OpenMM code with the backbone's topology and positions (N, CA, C; nanometers):
from openmm import Vec3, app, unit

residues = "UNK UNK UNK UNK UNK UNK UNK UNK UNK UNK UNK UNK UNK UNK UNK UNK UNK UNK UNK UNK UNK UNK UNK UNK UNK UNK UNK UNK UNK UNK UNK UNK UNK UNK UNK UNK UNK UNK UNK UNK UNK UNK UNK UNK UNK UNK UNK UNK UNK UNK UNK UNK UNK UNK UNK UNK UNK UNK UNK UNK UNK UNK UNK UNK UNK UNK UNK UNK UNK UNK UNK UNK UNK UNK UNK UNK UNK UNK UNK UNK UNK UNK UNK UNK UNK UNK UNK UNK UNK UNK UNK UNK UNK UNK UNK UNK UNK UNK UNK UNK UNK UNK UNK UNK UNK UNK UNK UNK UNK UNK UNK UNK UNK UNK UNK UNK UNK UNK UNK UNK UNK UNK UNK UNK UNK UNK UNK UNK UNK UNK UNK UNK UNK UNK UNK UNK UNK UNK UNK UNK UNK UNK UNK UNK UNK UNK UNK UNK UNK UNK UNK UNK UNK UNK UNK UNK UNK UNK UNK UNK UNK UNK UNK UNK UNK UNK UNK UNK UNK".split()
positions = [
    Vec3(-0.6486, 1.5116, 1.5345),
    Vec3(-0.7306, 1.4431, 1.4379),
    Vec3(-0.6680, 1.3073, 1.4048),
    Vec3(-0.7504, 1.2036, 1.4007),
    Vec3(-0.7023, 1.0677, 1.3765),
    Vec3(-0.6595, 1.0498, 1.2314),
    Vec3(-0.5574, 0.9689, 1.2101),
    Vec3(-0.5163, 0.9305, 1.0752),
    Vec3(-0.6166, 0.8287, 1.0237),
    Vec3(-0.6654, 0.8516, 0.9021),
    Vec3(-0.7680, 0.7673, 0.8425),
    Vec3(-0.7029, 0.6660, 0.7487),
    Vec3(-0.7283, 0.5385, 0.7743),
    Vec3(-0.6637, 0.4301, 0.7005),
    Vec3(-0.7698, 0.3459, 0.6305),
    Vec3(-0.7443, 0.3150, 0.5037),
    Vec3(-0.8342, 0.2340, 0.4222),
    Vec3(-0.7708, 0.0969, 0.4020),
    Vec3(-0.8509, -0.0098, 0.4112),
    Vec3(-0.8021, -0.1472, 0.3965),
    Vec3(-0.8643, -0.2111, 0.2729),
    Vec3(-0.7811, -0.2676, 0.1848),
    Vec3(-0.8285, -0.3438, 0.0691),
    Vec3(-0.7670, -0.4826, 0.0743),
    Vec3(-0.8496, -0.5827, 0.1010),
    Vec3(-0.8049, -0.7229, 0.1071),
    Vec3(-0.9263, -0.8100, 0.0804),
    Vec3(-0.9077, -0.9162, 0.0025),
    Vec3(-1.0212, -1.0011, -0.0319),
    Vec3(-1.0619, -1.0976, 0.0793),
    Vec3(-0.9833, -1.1109, 0.1835),
    Vec3(-1.0163, -1.2019, 0.2939),
    Vec3(-1.0766, -1.1249, 0.4110),
    Vec3(-1.2028, -1.1520, 0.4444),
    Vec3(-1.2674, -1.0822, 0.5560),
    Vec3(-1.1913, -1.0960, 0.6882),
    Vec3(-1.1313, -1.2128, 0.7122),
    Vec3(-1.0582, -1.2330, 0.8376),
    Vec3(-0.9353, -1.1420, 0.8452),
    Vec3(-0.8657, -1.1237, 0.7347),
    Vec3(-0.7487, -1.0342, 0.7320),
    Vec3(-0.7940, -0.8902, 0.7549),
    Vec3(-0.9021, -0.8502, 0.6883),
    Vec3(-0.9540, -0.7143, 0.7096),
    Vec3(-0.9901, -0.6925, 0.8560),
    Vec3(-1.0492, -0.7931, 0.9189),
    Vec3(-1.0887, -0.7809, 1.0599),
    Vec3(-0.9660, -0.7662, 1.1494),
    Vec3(-0.8632, -0.8479, 1.1266),
    Vec3(-0.7398, -0.8400, 1.2063),
    Vec3(-0.6741, -0.7033, 1.1876),
    Vec3(-0.6669, -0.6564, 1.0642),
    Vec3(-0.6076, -0.5246, 1.0377),
    Vec3(-0.6881, -0.4147, 1.1067),
    Vec3(-0.8208, -0.4242, 1.1007),
    Vec3(-0.9062, -0.3241, 1.1652),
    Vec3(-0.8789, -0.3192, 1.3151),
    Vec3(-0.8717, -0.4351, 1.3791),
    Vec3(-0.8448, -0.4393, 1.5238),
    Vec3(-0.7076, -0.3800, 1.5534),
    Vec3(-0.6060, -0.4186, 1.4767),
    Vec3(-0.4699, -0.3665, 1.4968),
    Vec3(-0.4680, -0.2144, 1.4829),
    Vec3(-0.5345, -0.1638, 1.3813),
    Vec3(-0.5364, -0.0191, 1.3562),
    Vec3(-0.6151, 0.0541, 1.4639),
    Vec3(-0.7328, 0.0045, 1.4958),
    Vec3(-0.8195, 0.0775, 1.5881),
    Vec3(-0.7764, 0.0687, 1.7345),
    Vec3(-0.6841, -0.0214, 1.7663),
    Vec3(-0.6302, -0.0232, 1.9025),
    Vec3(-0.5114, 0.0714, 1.9157),
    Vec3(-0.4684, 0.1295, 1.8057),
    Vec3(-0.3590, 0.2258, 1.8071),
    Vec3(-0.4173, 0.3661, 1.8223),
    Vec3(-0.3742, 0.4375, 1.9217),
    Vec3(-0.4243, 0.5735, 1.9439),
    Vec3(-0.3937, 0.6608, 1.8234),
    Vec3(-0.4932, 0.7329, 1.7767),
    Vec3(-0.4724, 0.8263, 1.6664),
    Vec3(-0.4946, 0.7674, 1.5291),
    Vec3(-0.5387, 0.6425, 1.5185),
    Vec3(-0.5660, 0.5804, 1.3895),
    Vec3(-0.7101, 0.5325, 1.3868),
    Vec3(-0.7714, 0.5381, 1.2691),
    Vec3(-0.9046, 0.4819, 1.2518),
    Vec3(-0.9176, 0.4249, 1.1118),
    Vec3(-1.0001, 0.3221, 1.0977),
    Vec3(-1.0296, 0.2660, 0.9669),
    Vec3(-1.1466, 0.3448, 0.9100),
    Vec3(-1.1269, 0.4031, 0.7928),
    Vec3(-1.2330, 0.4851, 0.7316),
    Vec3(-1.3116, 0.4077, 0.6265),
    Vec3(-1.2624, 0.2892, 0.5871),
    Vec3(-1.3341, 0.2102, 0.4885),
    Vec3(-1.2591, 0.0835, 0.4530),
    Vec3(-1.3304, -0.0059, 0.3837),
    Vec3(-1.2741, -0.1343, 0.3424),
    Vec3(-1.3231, -0.1695, 0.2032),
    Vec3(-1.2444, -0.2531, 0.1338),
    Vec3(-1.2837, -0.3071, 0.0033),
    Vec3(-1.2338, -0.4501, -0.0056),
    Vec3(-1.3029, -0.5302, -0.0870),
    Vec3(-1.2629, -0.6695, -0.1028),
    Vec3(-1.1891, -0.6976, -0.2334),
    Vec3(-1.1715, -0.5931, -0.3156),
    Vec3(-1.0916, -0.6085, -0.4372),
    Vec3(-1.0414, -0.4711, -0.4801),
    Vec3(-0.9484, -0.4699, -0.5730),
    Vec3(-0.8870, -0.3451, -0.6156),
    Vec3(-0.9829, -0.2498, -0.6840),
    Vec3(-1.0767, -0.3031, -0.7624),
    Vec3(-1.1711, -0.2170, -0.8323),
    Vec3(-1.2605, -0.1437, -0.7326),
    Vec3(-1.3101, -0.2160, -0.6336),
    Vec3(-1.3924, -0.1545, -0.5293),
    Vec3(-1.3112, -0.0495, -0.4526),
    Vec3(-1.1843, -0.0792, -0.4281),
    Vec3(-1.0971, 0.0143, -0.3556),
    Vec3(-1.0833, 0.1461, -0.4302),
    Vec3(-1.0716, 0.1424, -0.5634),
    Vec3(-1.0550, 0.2656, -0.6412),
    Vec3(-1.1647, 0.3669, -0.6115),
    Vec3(-1.2884, 0.3238, -0.6190),
    Vec3(-1.4004, 0.4146, -0.5967),
    Vec3(-1.4070, 0.4647, -0.4536),
    Vec3(-1.3866, 0.3734, -0.3590),
    Vec3(-1.3974, 0.4122, -0.2183),
    Vec3(-1.2828, 0.5034, -0.1751),
    Vec3(-1.1617, 0.4776, -0.2231),
    Vec3(-1.0473, 0.5628, -0.1876),
    Vec3(-1.0681, 0.7028, -0.2455),
    Vec3(-1.1189, 0.7114, -0.3684),
    Vec3(-1.1451, 0.8421, -0.4285),
    Vec3(-1.2497, 0.9188, -0.3486),
    Vec3(-1.3486, 0.8479, -0.2992),
    Vec3(-1.4558, 0.9113, -0.2218),
    Vec3(-1.4108, 0.9492, -0.0806),
    Vec3(-1.3410, 0.8582, -0.0126),
    Vec3(-1.3071, 0.8772, 0.1290),
    Vec3(-1.1786, 0.9562, 0.1522),
    Vec3(-1.0883, 0.9561, 0.0545),
    Vec3(-0.9597, 1.0269, 0.0642),
    Vec3(-0.8879, 0.9991, 0.1975),
    Vec3(-0.8501, 0.8729, 0.2197),
    Vec3(-0.7812, 0.8376, 0.3445),
    Vec3(-0.6397, 0.8944, 0.3488),
    Vec3(-0.5765, 0.8823, 0.4654),
    Vec3(-0.4373, 0.9242, 0.4811),
    Vec3(-0.3415, 0.8137, 0.4371),
    Vec3(-0.3911, 0.6896, 0.4320),
    Vec3(-0.3100, 0.5733, 0.3952),
    Vec3(-0.4014, 0.4641, 0.3422),
    Vec3(-0.3528, 0.3918, 0.2404),
    Vec3(-0.4226, 0.2741, 0.1885),
    Vec3(-0.3356, 0.1523, 0.2183),
    Vec3(-0.3942, 0.0510, 0.2817),
    Vec3(-0.3276, -0.0784, 0.2985),
    Vec3(-0.3905, -0.1701, 0.1947),
    Vec3(-0.3069, -0.2204, 0.1028),
    Vec3(-0.3553, -0.2924, -0.0146),
    Vec3(-0.2936, -0.4313, -0.0226),
    Vec3(-0.3790, -0.5329, -0.0376),
    Vec3(-0.3335, -0.6693, -0.0647),
    Vec3(-0.2882, -0.6752, -0.2108),
    Vec3(-0.2002, -0.7682, -0.2430),
    Vec3(-0.1557, -0.7847, -0.3813),
    Vec3(-0.2547, -0.8703, -0.4601),
    Vec3(-0.2783, -0.9927, -0.4124),
    Vec3(-0.3583, -1.0895, -0.4864),
    Vec3(-0.5052, -1.0782, -0.4466),
    Vec3(-0.5820, -1.0087, -0.5317),
    Vec3(-0.7261, -0.9930, -0.5091),
    Vec3(-0.7983, -1.0189, -0.6397),
    Vec3(-0.9251, -1.0610, -0.6317),
    Vec3(-1.0023, -1.0805, -0.7550),
    Vec3(-1.0421, -0.9464, -0.8163),
    Vec3(-1.0914, -0.9505, -0.9359),
    Vec3(-1.1411, -0.8379, -1.0144),
    Vec3(-1.0260, -0.7459, -1.0578),
    Vec3(-0.9506, -0.6913, -0.9618),
    Vec3(-0.8342, -0.6077, -0.9919),
    Vec3(-0.7306, -0.6295, -0.8822),
    Vec3(-0.6090, -0.6655, -0.9218),
    Vec3(-0.5052, -0.6918, -0.8215),
    Vec3(-0.4531, -0.5621, -0.7590),
    Vec3(-0.3751, -0.5768, -0.6527),
    Vec3(-0.3249, -0.4619, -0.5787),
    Vec3(-0.2271, -0.3748, -0.6554),
    Vec3(-0.1470, -0.4321, -0.7437),
    Vec3(-0.0527, -0.3529, -0.8232),
    Vec3(-0.1302, -0.2592, -0.9159),
    Vec3(-0.2258, -0.3138, -0.9867),
    Vec3(-0.3039, -0.2311, -1.0800),
    Vec3(-0.3840, -0.1246, -1.0038),
    Vec3(-0.4442, -0.1639, -0.8912),
    Vec3(-0.5206, -0.0675, -0.8113),
    Vec3(-0.4293, 0.0424, -0.7576),
    Vec3(-0.3096, 0.0053, -0.7099),
    Vec3(-0.2147, 0.1056, -0.6599),
    Vec3(-0.1745, 0.2014, -0.7720),
    Vec3(-0.1523, 0.1484, -0.8909),
    Vec3(-0.1157, 0.2322, -1.0060),
    Vec3(-0.2262, 0.3335, -1.0350),
    Vec3(-0.3513, 0.2891, -1.0336),
    Vec3(-0.4641, 0.3784, -1.0622),
    Vec3(-0.4821, 0.4822, -0.9512),
    Vec3(-0.4694, 0.4392, -0.8265),
    Vec3(-0.4815, 0.5332, -0.7139),
    Vec3(-0.3715, 0.6380, -0.7225),
    Vec3(-0.2486, 0.5946, -0.7507),
    Vec3(-0.1357, 0.6883, -0.7614),
    Vec3(-0.1538, 0.7865, -0.8761),
    Vec3(-0.2134, 0.7402, -0.9843),
    Vec3(-0.2377, 0.8269, -1.0993),
    Vec3(-0.3434, 0.9320, -1.0645),
    Vec3(-0.4482, 0.8913, -0.9964),
    Vec3(-0.5582, 0.9825, -0.9622),
    Vec3(-0.5275, 1.0705, -0.8409),
    Vec3(-0.4490, 1.0179, -0.7468),
    Vec3(-0.4173, 1.0910, -0.6233),
    Vec3(-0.2673, 1.0825, -0.5962),
    Vec3(-0.1865, 1.1536, -0.6735),
    Vec3(-0.0414, 1.1471, -0.6561),
    Vec3(-0.0023, 1.1767, -0.5113),
    Vec3(0.0908, 1.0975, -0.4613),
    Vec3(0.1391, 1.1175, -0.3247),
    Vec3(0.0627, 1.0399, -0.2205),
    Vec3(-0.0485, 0.9730, -0.2571),
    Vec3(-0.1241, 0.8929, -0.1616),
    Vec3(-0.0353, 0.7776, -0.1144),
    Vec3(-0.0060, 0.7684, 0.0165),
    Vec3(0.0757, 0.6574, 0.0637),
    Vec3(-0.0016, 0.5247, 0.0544),
    Vec3(0.0645, 0.4258, -0.0024),
    Vec3(0.0048, 0.2934, -0.0178),
    Vec3(0.1024, 0.1919, 0.0411),
    Vec3(0.0535, 0.1129, 0.1349),
    Vec3(0.1313, 0.0054, 0.1958),
    Vec3(0.0776, -0.1248, 0.1381),
    Vec3(0.1633, -0.2023, 0.0695),
    Vec3(0.1204, -0.3303, 0.0162),
    Vec3(0.1461, -0.4373, 0.1207),
    Vec3(0.0417, -0.5086, 0.1576),
    Vec3(0.0451, -0.6137, 0.2599),
    Vec3(0.0177, -0.7447, 0.1879),
    Vec3(0.1199, -0.8297, 0.1713),
    Vec3(0.1059, -0.9446, 0.0827),
    Vec3(0.1782, -1.0690, 0.1332),
    Vec3(0.1301, -1.1848, 0.0880),
    Vec3(0.1992, -1.3119, 0.1111),
    Vec3(0.2987, -1.3383, -0.0008),
    Vec3(0.2924, -1.2614, -0.1067),
    Vec3(0.3688, -1.2883, -0.2283),
    Vec3(0.4881, -1.1951, -0.2457),
    Vec3(0.5549, -1.1625, -0.1373),
    Vec3(0.6683, -1.0711, -0.1455),
    Vec3(0.7883, -1.1338, -0.2149),
    Vec3(0.8556, -1.0544, -0.2954),
    Vec3(0.9787, -1.0943, -0.3638),
    Vec3(1.0393, -0.9665, -0.4201),
    Vec3(1.1656, -0.9703, -0.4611),
    Vec3(1.2234, -0.8507, -0.5239),
    Vec3(1.1441, -0.8037, -0.6459),
    Vec3(1.0911, -0.8971, -0.7263),
    Vec3(1.0126, -0.8586, -0.8442),
    Vec3(0.8834, -0.7883, -0.8023),
    Vec3(0.8179, -0.8397, -0.7001),
    Vec3(0.6955, -0.7763, -0.6498),
    Vec3(0.7288, -0.6373, -0.5962),
    Vec3(0.8373, -0.6271, -0.5199),
    Vec3(0.8768, -0.4969, -0.4647),
    Vec3(0.9008, -0.3948, -0.5754),
    Vec3(0.9666, -0.4353, -0.6833),
    Vec3(0.9943, -0.3453, -0.7941),
    Vec3(0.8651, -0.3017, -0.8632),
    Vec3(0.7780, -0.3957, -0.8942),
    Vec3(0.6506, -0.3619, -0.9595),
    Vec3(0.5652, -0.2749, -0.8683),
    Vec3(0.5684, -0.3031, -0.7380),
    Vec3(0.4919, -0.2228, -0.6421),
    Vec3(0.5427, -0.0787, -0.6414),
    Vec3(0.6737, -0.0603, -0.6407),
    Vec3(0.7322, 0.0743, -0.6419),
    Vec3(0.6921, 0.1487, -0.7686),
    Vec3(0.6987, 0.0806, -0.8821),
    Vec3(0.6584, 0.1422, -1.0090),
    Vec3(0.5121, 0.1854, -1.0057),
    Vec3(0.4309, 0.1121, -0.9289),
    Vec3(0.2879, 0.1416, -0.9199),
    Vec3(0.2561, 0.2494, -0.8165),
    Vec3(0.3570, 0.2953, -0.7419),
    Vec3(0.3336, 0.4009, -0.6441),
    Vec3(0.3256, 0.3553, -0.4995),
    Vec3(0.3560, 0.2289, -0.4734),
    Vec3(0.3519, 0.1762, -0.3368),
    Vec3(0.4691, 0.2328, -0.2572),
    Vec3(0.4413, 0.2733, -0.1342),
    Vec3(0.5429, 0.3303, -0.0457),
    Vec3(0.6272, 0.2213, 0.0188),
    Vec3(0.5616, 0.1190, 0.0743),
    Vec3(0.6285, 0.0115, 0.1483),
    Vec3(0.5566, -0.1193, 0.1196),
    Vec3(0.6322, -0.2293, 0.1088),
    Vec3(0.5762, -0.3635, 0.0969),
    Vec3(0.6048, -0.4365, 0.2275),
    Vec3(0.4992, -0.4974, 0.2855),
    Vec3(0.5117, -0.5712, 0.4115),
    Vec3(0.4575, -0.7117, 0.3893),
    Vec3(0.5344, -0.8106, 0.4307),
    Vec3(0.4904, -0.9489, 0.4218),
    Vec3(0.3842, -0.9761, 0.5281),
    Vec3(0.2811, -1.0515, 0.4917),
    Vec3(0.1782, -1.0891, 0.5887),
    Vec3(0.2350, -1.1794, 0.6971),
    Vec3(0.3534, -1.2335, 0.6770),
    Vec3(0.4184, -1.3162, 0.7778),
    Vec3(0.4890, -1.2362, 0.8863),
    Vec3(0.4969, -1.1054, 0.8688),
    Vec3(0.5641, -1.0191, 0.9665),
    Vec3(0.4802, -1.0042, 1.0931),
    Vec3(0.5462, -0.9644, 1.1992),
    Vec3(0.4768, -0.9421, 1.3265),
    Vec3(0.3919, -0.8158, 1.3194),
    Vec3(0.2986, -0.8065, 1.4121),
    Vec3(0.2150, -0.6876, 1.4220),
    Vec3(0.2970, -0.5627, 1.4475),
    Vec3(0.4059, -0.5759, 1.5256),
    Vec3(0.4909, -0.4603, 1.5541),
    Vec3(0.5560, -0.4077, 1.4270),
    Vec3(0.5991, -0.4985, 1.3388),
    Vec3(0.6600, -0.4557, 1.2121),
    Vec3(0.5569, -0.3863, 1.1233),
    Vec3(0.4350, -0.4383, 1.1237),
    Vec3(0.3302, -0.3755, 1.0444),
    Vec3(0.2978, -0.2369, 1.1001),
    Vec3(0.2891, -0.2245, 1.2307),
    Vec3(0.2637, -0.0936, 1.2928),
    Vec3(0.3739, 0.0052, 1.2546),
    Vec3(0.4987, -0.0394, 1.2602),
    Vec3(0.6103, 0.0474, 1.2205),
    Vec3(0.5997, 0.0902, 1.0754),
    Vec3(0.5589, -0.0011, 0.9879),
    Vec3(0.5444, 0.0316, 0.8456),
    Vec3(0.4292, 0.1294, 0.8245),
    Vec3(0.3209, 0.1135, 0.9013),
    Vec3(0.2081, 0.2073, 0.8916),
    Vec3(0.2537, 0.3458, 0.9358),
    Vec3(0.3256, 0.3521, 1.0473),
    Vec3(0.3758, 0.4816, 1.0960),
    Vec3(0.4656, 0.5473, 0.9912),
    Vec3(0.5558, 0.4690, 0.9325),
    Vec3(0.6475, 0.5209, 0.8314),
    Vec3(0.5712, 0.5699, 0.7084),
    Vec3(0.4700, 0.4954, 0.6662),
    Vec3(0.3901, 0.5348, 0.5494),
    Vec3(0.3115, 0.6625, 0.5760),
    Vec3(0.2545, 0.6735, 0.6958),
    Vec3(0.1804, 0.7945, 0.7310),
    Vec3(0.2728, 0.9159, 0.7328),
    Vec3(0.3942, 0.8998, 0.7856),
    Vec3(0.4913, 1.0102, 0.7863),
    Vec3(0.5297, 1.0492, 0.6440),
    Vec3(0.5477, 0.9502, 0.5571),
    Vec3(0.5813, 0.9790, 0.4173),
    Vec3(0.4691, 1.0586, 0.3520),
    Vec3(0.3444, 1.0222, 0.3813),
    Vec3(0.2302, 1.0946, 0.3267),
    Vec3(0.2231, 1.2365, 0.3788),
    Vec3(0.2531, 1.2565, 0.5065),
    Vec3(0.2520, 1.3915, 0.5642),
    Vec3(0.3623, 1.4767, 0.5023),
    Vec3(0.4782, 1.4166, 0.4786),
    Vec3(0.5883, 1.4904, 0.4156),
    Vec3(0.5520, 1.5331, 0.2747),
    Vec3(0.4893, 1.4439, 0.1986),
    Vec3(0.4479, 1.4776, 0.0620),
    Vec3(0.3423, 1.5876, 0.0631),
    Vec3(0.2484, 1.5792, 0.1572),
    Vec3(0.1431, 1.6811, 0.1660),
    Vec3(0.2036, 1.8165, 0.2009),
    Vec3(0.2999, 1.8181, 0.2913),
    Vec3(0.3654, 1.9437, 0.3292),
    Vec3(0.4416, 2.0018, 0.2105),
    Vec3(0.5093, 1.9167, 0.1339),
    Vec3(0.5831, 1.9632, 0.0165),
    Vec3(0.4864, 2.0206, -0.0874),
    Vec3(0.3734, 1.9545, -0.1067),
    Vec3(0.2746, 2.0031, -0.2028),
    Vec3(0.2176, 2.1370, -0.1575),
    Vec3(0.2001, 2.1538, -0.0276),
    Vec3(0.1431, 2.2781, 0.0254),
    Vec3(0.2344, 2.3982, 0.0014),
    Vec3(0.3658, 2.3740, -0.0038),
    Vec3(0.4592, 2.4843, -0.0288),
    Vec3(0.4995, 2.4924, -0.1756),
    Vec3(0.4288, 2.4148, -0.2601),
    Vec3(0.4502, 2.4261, -0.4036),
    Vec3(0.5551, 2.3349, -0.4622),
    Vec3(0.6080, 2.2414, -0.3839),
    Vec3(0.7090, 2.1508, -0.4385),
    Vec3(0.6447, 2.0343, -0.5117),
    Vec3(0.5189, 2.0055, -0.4827),
    Vec3(0.4463, 1.8982, -0.5502),
    Vec3(0.4846, 1.7618, -0.4973),
    Vec3(0.3980, 1.6657, -0.5180),
    Vec3(0.4230, 1.5275, -0.4766),
    Vec3(0.4798, 1.4524, -0.5948),
    Vec3(0.5684, 1.3605, -0.5654),
    Vec3(0.6260, 1.2784, -0.6705),
    Vec3(0.5193, 1.1850, -0.7243),
    Vec3(0.5135, 1.1706, -0.8521),
    Vec3(0.4119, 1.0858, -0.9119),
    Vec3(0.4767, 0.9576, -0.9626),
    Vec3(0.4126, 0.8456, -0.9334),
    Vec3(0.4663, 0.7163, -0.9761),
    Vec3(0.4458, 0.7001, -1.1258),
    Vec3(0.5449, 0.6453, -1.1953),
    Vec3(0.5280, 0.6252, -1.3382),
    Vec3(0.4218, 0.5192, -1.3656),
    Vec3(0.3428, 0.5383, -1.4678),
    Vec3(0.2412, 0.4403, -1.5042),
    Vec3(0.3028, 0.3384, -1.5982),
    Vec3(0.2751, 0.2129, -1.5733),
    Vec3(0.3205, 0.1068, -1.6623),
    Vec3(0.2043, 0.0134, -1.6865),
    Vec3(0.2125, -0.0651, -1.7909),
    Vec3(0.1084, -0.1613, -1.8196),
    Vec3(0.1512, -0.3017, -1.7781),
    Vec3(0.2565, -0.3131, -1.6976),
    Vec3(0.3038, -0.4436, -1.6541),
    Vec3(0.2004, -0.5092, -1.5649),
    Vec3(0.1867, -0.6401, -1.5794),
    Vec3(0.0944, -0.7140, -1.4942),
    Vec3(0.1639, -0.7478, -1.3638),
    Vec3(0.0839, -0.7790, -1.2620),
    Vec3(0.1407, -0.8184, -1.1333),
    Vec3(0.2235, -0.9439, -1.1535),
    Vec3(0.3406, -0.9522, -1.0894),
    Vec3(0.4257, -1.0689, -1.1058),
    Vec3(0.3627, -1.1925, -1.0447),
    Vec3(0.4075, -1.3079, -1.0925),
    Vec3(0.3611, -1.4339, -1.0361),
    Vec3(0.4049, -1.4444, -0.8917),
    Vec3(0.3331, -1.5246, -0.8132),
    Vec3(0.3697, -1.5404, -0.6725),
    Vec3(0.5010, -1.6159, -0.6623),
    Vec3(0.5644, -1.5997, -0.5474),
    Vec3(0.6935, -1.6644, -0.5298),
    Vec3(0.6780, -1.8152, -0.5252),
    Vec3(0.7865, -1.8872, -0.5453),
    Vec3(0.7856, -2.0322, -0.5468),
    Vec3(0.7569, -2.0854, -0.4077),
    Vec3(0.6837, -2.1978, -0.3970),
    Vec3(0.6592, -2.2559, -0.2659),
    Vec3(0.7911, -2.2858, -0.1961),
    Vec3(0.7951, -2.2614, -0.0692),
    Vec3(0.9149, -2.2887, 0.0089),
    Vec3(1.0069, -2.1699, 0.0241),
    Vec3(0.9893, -2.0646, -0.0574),
    Vec3(1.0727, -1.9459, -0.0419),
    Vec3(1.0293, -1.8703, 0.0825),
    Vec3(1.1237, -1.8150, 0.1505),
    Vec3(1.0940, -1.7374, 0.2691),
    Vec3(1.0580, -1.5962, 0.2264),
    Vec3(0.9401, -1.5452, 0.2717),
    Vec3(0.9054, -1.4087, 0.2308),
    Vec3(1.0015, -1.3082, 0.2909),
    Vec3(1.0255, -1.1962, 0.2207),
    Vec3(1.1175, -1.0950, 0.2728),
    Vec3(1.0577, -1.0259, 0.3932),
    Vec3(1.1433, -0.9636, 0.4717),
    Vec3(1.0942, -0.8896, 0.5871),
    Vec3(1.0360, -0.7576, 0.5405),
    Vec3(0.9809, -0.6821, 0.6336),
    Vec3(0.9264, -0.5509, 0.6009),
    Vec3(1.0331, -0.4748, 0.5239),
    Vec3(0.9958, -0.4211, 0.4093),
    Vec3(1.0951, -0.3655, 0.3188),
    Vec3(1.0501, -0.2319, 0.2645),
    Vec3(1.1373, -0.1332, 0.2719),
    Vec3(1.1145, -0.0127, 0.1928),
    Vec3(1.1424, -0.0558, 0.0512),
    Vec3(1.0584, -0.0209, -0.0390),
    Vec3(1.0791, -0.0592, -0.1770),
    Vec3(1.1953, 0.0221, -0.2306),
    Vec3(1.2924, -0.0477, -0.2884),
    Vec3(1.4128, 0.0204, -0.3357),
    Vec3(1.3909, 0.0779, -0.4742),
    Vec3(1.4574, 0.1881, -0.4999),
    Vec3(1.4544, 0.2497, -0.6322),
    Vec3(1.5310, 0.1615, -0.7296),
    Vec3(1.4824, 0.1433, -0.8516),
    Vec3(1.5594, 0.0675, -0.9495),
    Vec3(1.6854, 0.1443, -0.9866),
    Vec3(1.7895, 0.0700, -1.0247),
    Vec3(1.9142, 0.1384, -1.0623),
    Vec3(1.8936, 0.2128, -1.1912),
    Vec3(1.9648, 0.3231, -1.2082),
    Vec3(1.9489, 0.4068, -1.3267),
    Vec3(2.0709, 0.3959, -1.4156),
    Vec3(2.1139, 0.2733, -1.4428),
    Vec3(2.2334, 0.2507, -1.5234),
    Vec3(2.1929, 0.2155, -1.6655),
    Vec3(2.1244, 0.3056, -1.7318),
    Vec3(2.0821, 0.2812, -1.8714),
    Vec3(2.1859, 0.3320, -1.9666),
] * unit.nanometer
topology = app.Topology()
chain = topology.addChain("A")
for resn in residues:
    res = topology.addResidue(resn, chain)
    for name in ("N", "CA", "C"):
        topology.addAtom(name, app.Element.getBySymbol(name[0]), res)
């Protein structure tokens, strides 16, 4: 059975490129698309994909807020944030919102494919744990707004597993 992937990005050209990249990979299919975070919420709830690829900067509802809502409604849903606005602050807010991995749009297709594979495996592991009664980890809900984009001229980070914040309170 093919892994079902949902794409949320406000740029039709980016959605098209992602669709081609996904559908040329054996065992993956695009099950739906949205042009903003609010639209993604309803469609993800209806379609129940295996992975959500979410842009950060979208109209109506940004990717951080949409990821937070998806994680609250469907704990353990793997979410890959695909953004031009990567930074340590974005990575931290994304992790708090339930994002599995943050990938810069400047990365190569091979890096994105690797991140998709890693996210799908993380989702399968969570589903297996839930099936044996261990439950899926739920992302904490916060009311923080999406961070501002990085300063012009900064080099976006490479494909990054979002790091856990330090617990030195």
